[in-house]
Steps between C-alpha positions, in 0.01 A plus 500: 500500500635840403562755773465870576823684580524829688800729452580774753757747373398426143667810355843434650808347342406142593123536533453631148682199358309263727172623348637455147610141571177410678293605199671226299516241778298184435392465863360853531152605390484851647751757625407772750744789512491715814629852438486855635396648165318358195693277260375391158579147383473353152378166634137457604621245757649779715274695736641814658389604849607849610531517880595738776769311690421705809155338506566154356233333713239690299615313189485149643299371202792576268710239678289198406694237310733202532853642484645831622820646355631775729744720309453830680797704615654845518821679595578739784543781247162435336318452830654807663559342840578166657152490657337556160720232343404251771136573428544389137751220546333344805157635595336513156628158399408336829149647488458378140618153604246481783216609271598240242528225761156585637363474144636150450828567317718195558838587345695816584810604303720785626783697340743564784875565486823312545625558852151555641520457878278641773813548716702681232661836574390615155153658525412371152606140561343511846166602346518221246582250771221623727246458222619148426453404866153656517390327180642168616276513805185525287300192406560479127516145364816597319747790519775560244759770573746629242826666609671623182825689473502849342198545273565629149249661266334826409342654808253787518737683736874542445721331761863612474637237739340221302632639171855505635467152651356371172833576333725379781327183623508303173880546490544394862261206457697365207719343770367146535435494876316833479285403204195426715488871594467618140222752419170383359236674290152563633368297209707197601369522857145518364554192282623303801206609715243399240678168445495426873130589516414218261712230660461310826723614784566514872275686744775760557779536247762769445686545171831680555727678253576268205207276597273778369629446146297260285727203436 
């Protein structure tokens, strides 16, 4: 039986590609994209729900489906403060997860980050780790977490640090024992996520670094 997939963060680097791959996935009948502003899609199989993330509970009906892809995220610069970044990277995603779970969604897939750890001294990695722990405590039948290295691709907002790293990391990672840390495109992460969503797997599984690449 074909399934309904929900994508939160559907306009981001990974989320946009996830929607594109889901449209052509044999196991998916309908795709629900959750966004802040309207998005037009060429496929009639994609339904766009525009929500106010400050009042997500009011949009509970939009989170009815079988699989949830959580691809939401921001930077400190875009958010304006650490508190505002935490709201996007933790609060919004956790609230969306709870709504989906209450609506019967059984499989949750999360884009996290390599090095994610709730005890990290890095605010960013700490946030990612905290979200992973909170999600892991929820009652989804299956949770798949993806911890890629540096994400490559065309973003809506320019990130100087990522641009510099995008030139340096591939050179460093040409050394064999560092190869697993090589950068990955948002499209490649999306392909792996969609592939995992159509295969059987463990109740809680984390794909780290080179494991995010489709073999």
